[in-house]
C-alpha positions in Angstrom: 16.0 20.7 -15.2 15.0 18.2 -12.7 17.7 15.9 -10.8 17.1 12.5 -9.8 18.3 10.1 -7.1 17.3 6.4 -6.7 17.1 4.5 -3.4 17.6 0.6 -3.6 17.5 -1.8 -0.7 19.6 -4.6 0.3 16.5 -6.5 0.9 12.6 -6.0 1.1 11.1 -3.9 4.0 14.4 -2.2 4.7 12.5 1.2 5.0 13.4 2.7 1.6 9.6 3.8 1.2 9.7 5.6 4.4 13.2 7.2 3.5 11.6 8.5 0.3 8.6 9.8 1.8 10.5 11.6 4.4 12.8 13.2 1.9 9.8 14.2 -0.2 8.4 16.1 2.6 11.7 17.5 3.7 12.5 18.9 0.2 8.9 20.2 -0.1 9.3 22.0 3.2 12.3 23.7 1.7 10.1 25.1 -1.1 11.2 22.6 -3.8 9.0 20.8 -6.3 9.6 17.1 -5.8 8.0 14.0 -7.0 8.3 10.3 -5.9 8.8 7.6 -8.5 8.8 3.7 -8.4 9.2 2.0 -11.8 7.5 -1.2 -10.6 5.8 -2.2 -7.5 4.1 -5.3 -6.2 1.1 -4.8 -3.8 -2.5 -5.3 -3.3 -2.6 -2.1 -1.4 -3.3 0.4 -4.0 -4.6 3.9 -4.3 -6.7 5.7 -7.0 -4.9 8.6 -8.7 -6.1 12.1 -9.8 -5.8 11.0 -13.5 -8.1 7.9 -12.9 -5.9 5.2 -12.4 -4.2 3.2 -9.7 -0.7 3.1 -8.2 0.9 1.5 -5.1 -0.4 2.9 -1.8 3.3 3.9 -0.8 3.7 6.0 -3.9 0.2 7.8 -3.1 1.7 8.5 0.5 5.0 9.8 -0.9 3.1 12.1 -3.2 1.2 13.3 -0.3 4.4 14.0 1.5 5.6 15.8 -1.6 2.3 17.8 -1.4 1.5 16.6 -4.9 -1.6 14.9 -6.3 -0.9 11.3 -7.0 -0.7 10.3 -10.6 -0.1 7.1 -12.6 3.3 8.3 -13.7 4.5 7.9 -10.2 4.2 4.1 -10.4 3.8 3.0 -14.1 3.9 -0.6 -13.5 1.9 -2.2 -10.6 1.7 -5.9 -10.1 -1.2 -7.1 -8.0 -0.9 -10.8 -6.8 -3.9 -12.9 -7.6 -2.5 -16.4 -7.3 0.6 -17.9 -5.9 2.5 -17.7 -9.2 0.6 -14.9 -11.0 -0.6 -11.4 -10.9 -2.7 -8.7 -12.5 -0.4 -6.4 -14.5 -1.5 -2.8 -14.1 0.4 -0.3 -16.6 -0.1 3.4 -16.3 -2.9 2.8 -13.9 -5.0 0.5 -16.0 -5.3 -3.3 -15.9 -3.5 -4.6 -19.0 -3.3 -8.4 -18.5 -3.1 -11.3 -16.0 0.2 -13.1 -16.2 2.1 -15.9 -14.6 5.3 -14.8 -12.8 7.5 -16.6 -15.5 5.7 -14.9 -18.4 6.0 -11.5 -16.7 9.7 -11.8 -15.9 10.4 -12.8 -19.6 8.0 -10.0 -20.9 8.7 -7.2 -18.6 11.6 -5.6 -20.5 9.1 -4.5 -23.1 7.6 -2.1 -20.5 10.7 -0.2 -20.1 9.9 2.5 -22.7 6.6 3.2 -21.0 8.4 3.4 -17.6 11.0 5.8 -18.9 8.2 7.9 -20.5 6.4 8.2 -17.2 9.7 9.1 -15.4 10.3 11.9 -18.1 6.7 13.3 -17.5 7.5 13.8 -13.8 11.0 15.1 -14.4 9.5 17.8 -16.6 7.5 19.3 -13.9 9.8 19.2 -10.7 13.1 20.0 -9.3 13.8 16.6 -7.9 12.5 13.0 -8.6 13.1 10.7 -5.8 13.2 7.1 -7.1 12.5 3.8 -5.1 13.7 0.4 -6.2 11.8 -2.8 -5.5 12.8 -5.6 -3.3 16.5 -6.4 -3.2 19.1 -4.7 -5.4 21.3 -8.0 -5.2 18.7 -10.4 -6.8 21.2 -11.2 -9.8 19.0 -13.9 -10.8 16.3 -11.4 -11.8 18.6 -8.9 -13.4 17.6 -9.7 -17.1 14.9 -7.4 -18.4 15.0 -5.6 -15.1 12.9 -2.5 -15.0 12.7 -2.0 -11.2 16.2 -1.7 -10.0 19.5 -1.4 -11.8 17.9 -2.0 -15.2 16.0 1.3 -14.9 18.9 3.1 -13.2 21.2 2.3 -16.1 18.5 3.2 -18.7 17.7 6.5 -17.0 21.4 7.3 -16.1 20.7 8.0 -12.5 22.9 7.4 -9.3 21.9 5.0 -6.6 21.9 5.0 -2.8 21.9 1.6 -1.3 19.8 1.3 2.0 20.4 -1.4 4.6 18.2 -2.4 7.6 20.5 -2.6 10.8 17.4 -3.8 12.7 17.7 -7.1 11.1 21.4 -7.7 11.7 24.2 -8.3 9.3 23.8 -4.9 7.8 27.6 -4.6 7.0 27.6 -7.8 5.1 24.4 -6.9 3.3 25.8 -3.7 2.0 29.3 -4.9 1.2 27.9 -8.2 -0.3 25.6 -6.3 -2.6 28.5 -4.6 -4.1 30.3 -7.9 -4.5 27.6 -9.8 -6.2 26.1 -7.3 -8.6 27.5 -6.6 -11.9 30.5 -4.2 -11.7 28.7 -1.6 -14.0 25.8 -1.8 -11.5 28.1 -1.6 -8.5 29.6 1.6 -10.0 26.3 3.2 -10.2 26.0 3.2 -6.4 27.1 6.6 -5.0 26.5 5.9 -1.3 25.0 3.6 1.2 22.6 4.4 4.1 22.0 2.6 7.4 18.4 2.7 8.6 16.3 1.6 11.6 19.0 1.9 14.2 18.5 1.5 17.8 20.9 2.3 20.5 24.0 4.5 20.7 25.0 5.6 17.2 28.6 6.0 18.6 28.8 2.2 18.8 28.4 1.9 15.0 31.0 4.6 14.0 33.5 2.0 13.2 30.9 0.2 11.1 30.2 3.3 9.1 34.0 3.6 8.5 34.4 0.1 7.5 31.5 0.2 5.1 32.8 3.4 3.3 36.3 1.8 3.1 35.2 -1.4 1.5 32.7 0.1 -0.8 34.6 3.2 -1.8 31.4 5.5 -1.3 30.3 7.4 1.6 27.9 5.8 4.2 25.2 8.0 5.5 23.5 7.6 8.9 22.7 5.7 10.9 19.1 6.8 10.9 17.4 5.9 14.1 14.3 3.9 14.3 11.2 6.1 13.6 8.6 4.7 15.9 5.7 6.7 14.4 6.2 5.0 11.1 3.3 2.5 12.3 1.0 5.7 12.1 1.5 5.8 8.3 -0.3 3.5 5.8 1.6 0.4 5.1 3.1 -0.4 1.8 2.1 -4.1 1.2 1.1 -7.3 3.1 4.6 -7.8 4.6 3.6 -5.1 7.2 0.6 -7.2 8.4 3.0 -9.2 10.4 3.4 -6.2 12.9 -0.2 -4.8 12.3 -1.3 -4.2 15.9 -4.0 -2.1 17.3 -2.6 1.0 19.0 -5.9 1.3 20.9 -6.6 -0.1 24.4 -10.5 0.3 24.4 -13.0 -2.2 24.8 -14.8 -1.9 21.3 -13.5 -4.9 19.4 -13.4 -4.8 15.6 -12.4 -8.3 14.1 -11.0 -8.5 10.5 -10.3 -11.9 9.1 -6.9 -11.8 7.3 -7.7 -13.1 4.0 -4.9 -14.6 1.7 -5.3 -11.9 -0.8 -6.4 -9.1 1.3 -6.3 -5.8 -0.6 -6.5 -2.1 0.5 -6.1 -3.0 4.2 -5.2 0.6 4.7 -9.0 1.0 5.1 -8.4 -0.2 8.7 -5.6 2.3 9.6 -7.9 4.9 11.1 -9.6 2.3 13.2 -6.2 0.8 14.4 -5.3 4.5 15.3 -8.5 5.2 17.4 -7.7 5.0 21.2 -10.9 3.4 22.1 -10.7 0.5 19.5 -9.1 -2.9 20.0 -8.6 -3.9 16.3 -8.0 -7.7 15.9 -6.5 -9.0 12.7 -7.6 -12.6 12.9 -5.1 -15.1 11.5 -5.7 -18.3 9.6 -6.5 -21.0 12.1 -8.0 -18.7 14.8 -11.5 -18.1 15.5 -13.2 -14.8 15.2 -13.5 -13.4 18.9 -17.1 -14.0 20.1 -16.9 -10.7 21.9 -16.4 -8.7 18.7 -18.6 -5.7 18.4 -18.1 -5.4 14.7 -16.9 -7.7 11.9 -15.3 -6.2 8.9 -14.7 -8.3 5.8 -12.1 -6.4 3.9 -11.3 -6.1 0.2 -9.8 -8.9 -1.8 -7.8 -9.3 -4.9 -9.2 -12.8 -5.5 -12.7 -12.7 -4.0 -13.9 -16.3 -4.8 -10.6 -17.7 -3.8 -10.6 -15.8 -0.5 -14.3 -16.8 0.3 -13.1 -20.3 0.0 -10.2 -19.7 2.3 -12.7 -18.0 4.7 -14.9 -21.1 4.8 -11.8 -23.4 5.2 -10.8 -21.5 8.3 -14.5 -21.8 9.8 -14.9 -18.1 9.6 -18.2 -18.4 7.8 -19.6 -20.2 10.9 -18.2 -17.4 13.3 -19.7 -14.7 11.0 -23.2 -16.2 10.9 -23.1 -16.8 14.8 -22.0 -13.2 15.2 -25.0 -12.1 13.2 -27.5 -14.4 14.9 -26.3 -12.7 18.2 -27.6 -9.4 17.0 -24.1 -8.0 16.2 -23.0 -5.9 13.2 -21.1 -6.7 10.0 -19.5 -4.5 7.3 -18.2 -5.7 3.9 -15.9 -3.7 1.9 -15.5 -4.2 -1.8 -14.6 -7.9 -2.1 -16.0 -8.4 1.4 -19.3 -6.8 0.4 -19.4 -9.4 -2.4 -18.8 -12.3 -0.1 -21.8 -11.2 2.1 -24.2 -11.6 -0.9 -25.7 -14.8 -2.3 -23.5 -15.5 -5.1 -20.3 -14.3 -6.8 -20.1 -15.2 -10.5 -16.9 -14.9 -12.6 -18.2 -16.1 -16.1 -15.0 -14.7 -17.9 -12.3 -16.1 -15.4 -11.3 -12.5 -14.4 -9.8 -13.7 -11.0 -9.1 -17.3 -11.9 -11.1 -20.3 -13.1 -14.5 -19.2 -14.4 -17.5 -20.3 -12.2 -19.9 -19.2 -9.3 -19.5 -19.2 -5.7 -22.1 -19.2 -3.1 -21.7 -16.3 -0.8 -22.6 -16.0 3.0 -26.1 -14.9 2.2 -26.3 -12.2 4.6 -27.1 -9.6 2.0 -29.8 -10.2 -0.7 -27.4 -9.3 -3.6 -25.7 -11.2 -6.4 -22.4 -10.1 -8.0 -21.0 -10.7 -11.5 -17.5 -9.9 -12.1 -16.5 -8.1 -15.3 -13.0 -7.1 -16.8 -14.0 -3.4 -16.5 -12.4 -2.0 -13.4 -14.0 1.0 -11.8 -11.4 3.5 -10.6 -12.9 6.8 -9.2 -12.5 9.1 -6.2 -15.9 9.8 -4.7 -17.6 12.1 -2.3 -20.5 10.4 -0.7 -22.9 10.5 2.2 -23.5 7.4 4.5 -27.2 7.3 4.5 -27.9 5.8 7.8 -25.8 8.2 9.7 -25.8 11.3 7.3 -22.0 11.5 7.7 -20.0 12.8 4.8 -17.3 10.5 3.4 -14.4 10.7 0.9 -13.6 7.5 -0.6 -12.7 5.6 -3.8 -14.0 2.8 -6.0 -11.6 0.0 -7.1 -13.3 -2.9 -8.2 -14.5 -5.2 -11.1 -18.0 -6.4 -10.8 -21.6 -5.2 -10.4 -23.9 -6.2 -7.5 -27.7 -6.3 -7.8 -30.5 -7.5 -5.7 -33.2 -6.6 -3.3 -31.1 -5.1 -0.6 -29.6 -2.4 -2.9 -32.8 -0.7 -2.5 -31.6 0.1 1.0 -28.4 1.8 -0.1 -25.2 2.2 2.1 -24.4 5.5 0.6 -25.4 8.1 -1.9 -22.9 9.6 -4.4 -24.4 12.6 -6.2 -27.8 11.3 -7.1 -26.6 7.6 -7.3 -27.2 5.0 -4.6 -24.3 2.8 -3.5 -24.0 -0.4 -1.5 -26.5 -2.3 0.4 -28.1 -2.8 3.9 -29.9 -5.9 5.1 -33.5 -5.8 6.1 -32.5 -5.9 9.8 -29.9 -3.2 9.3 -27.1 -5.1 10.9 -25.3 -6.1 7.8 -23.9 -3.4 5.4 -21.9 -3.5 2.3 -20.1 -0.9 0.2 -17.6 -0.7 -2.7 -16.2 2.5 -1.2 -12.6 2.2 0.1 -11.1 4.8 2.6 -14.4 5.4 4.6 -12.8 5.5 8.0 -10.5 8.3 7.3 -13.5 10.6 7.5 -13.7 11.6 11.3 -17.5 12.1 11.2 -18.3 8.7 9.6 -15.9 6.9 12.0 -17.5 8.5 14.9 -21.0 7.5 13.6 -19.8 3.9 13.5 -18.0 3.9 16.8 -20.5 6.0 18.7 -19.4 7.1 22.2 -16.1 5.0 22.0 -14.7 7.3 19.3 -12.2 9.9 20.5 -13.9 13.3 20.0 -10.5 15.2 19.3 -8.9 12.7 17.2 -8.6 13.9 13.5 -6.9 11.0 11.2 -6.0 13.1 8.3 -4.3 15.8 10.5 -2.4 13.0 12.3 -0.9 11.7 8.9 0.2 15.2 8.0 1.9 15.7 11.5 3.5 12.3 11.2 5.0 13.2 7.8 6.3 16.4 9.2 7.8 14.5 12.1 9.5 12.1 9.7 10.9 14.8 7.5 12.4 16.5 10.9 13.7 13.0 12.0 15.7 12.8 8.6 16.9 16.4 8.8 18.3 15.6 12.3 20.1 12.4 11.4 21.1 12.8 7.8 23.1 15.5 5.9 20.2 15.9 3.3 22.3 18.6 1.5 25.2 16.0 0.9 22.9 13.3 0.1 20.8 15.2 -2.4 24.0 16.5 -3.9 24.6 13.0 -5.4 21.5 13.6 -7.6 22.2 14.1 -11.3 20.4 15.9 -14.0 17.7 13.9 -15.8 18.6 13.6 -19.5 16.1 11.5 -21.4 15.4 11.8 -25.1 
């Protein structure tokens, strides 16, 4: 019978996703069958699963750390923000509805049976399920109908470890304060705390560990030192973009406008890791660099809305000037749609129904539809002949003259479009740049010939597991897990 342990945070971005990924790899390295689980996630950075759905990118990375194929049961509820106060609700990998925040918070409790069913499916096939909470465990204003934190932990009857981020400061107050503000029944479910992202001499925090344990009545694990190589792993959500910097120092500049509803921005991770690349994430109010060798228009969760934002920032003028100067542009998914002549949303899939004029750099027209295409693909990039492994995750069909010059071929099907001058390319395929051959074909001589992106991810996950093994008593931590007992 499987055991389970849940990790909640004192706040968002305290590093609980990384802790779960590292524990998944550490337990897998010990020969145990382990699976990650997050009842509810909110992110536009998603991944396609082996069973034909979508889950949060962080859970896909955790599945990889556990050496398991990602499946929809690992993240049964995914919220993908489309507006300031609304999101697309994805249940078991499939789009179910678009809801305002107020409607979702009132209705989410009805999803708990499906969440528990997914959890039970995972538990039936592994030795350990490592569960990740969402946001802050102390959001008592959101406790009613909760399915993401204590609401799930109580329903599944599993223990909790509370993770605090010392890098932010105030970690003692955040941990002790969580015990003070949550319901006593919820506080009693917390079996330990864990200090994360420590920098400096751990001996200086020894008294802090003792104080936290005394005030909470449960053990305090850590502190876990800062894991600098975390930046090499795909980020969970848009919060990470605040620190999204190119690791390269090269002269090949790739500019990417940061759209308000940017989606699947992990497409850029392999480029950011290339030593010869200078990846510039262009912020609102900034101009796209005139010296950019390549502009990439990324995916978007609200394409027409983001196209309007692109124009409001004047980026359309920069993009057209870049093209007139003879330089190259690549659009991925929503970015591909923006490069066309029009984007029509007759059913109001992403907002108000209507049609938007695109940038007109590709002779294609797009019509959005409620049917979302979710597929893992093996393809060939036709201009270079490079093999790529990617995935489709989009709603809409693009047609027009430029699709007669396809970007790629999947089996015997053409995909994407290329302009007559060859300088503008568009595709619905995500994940392209993880393929070393394709990335080198795009970058040319600037690409590092010995840099293997996928191998670097595997090495980083192993390094993360070793990091936790050095700084945590994993045996004592996992001894807190309890047997899963679901009807």
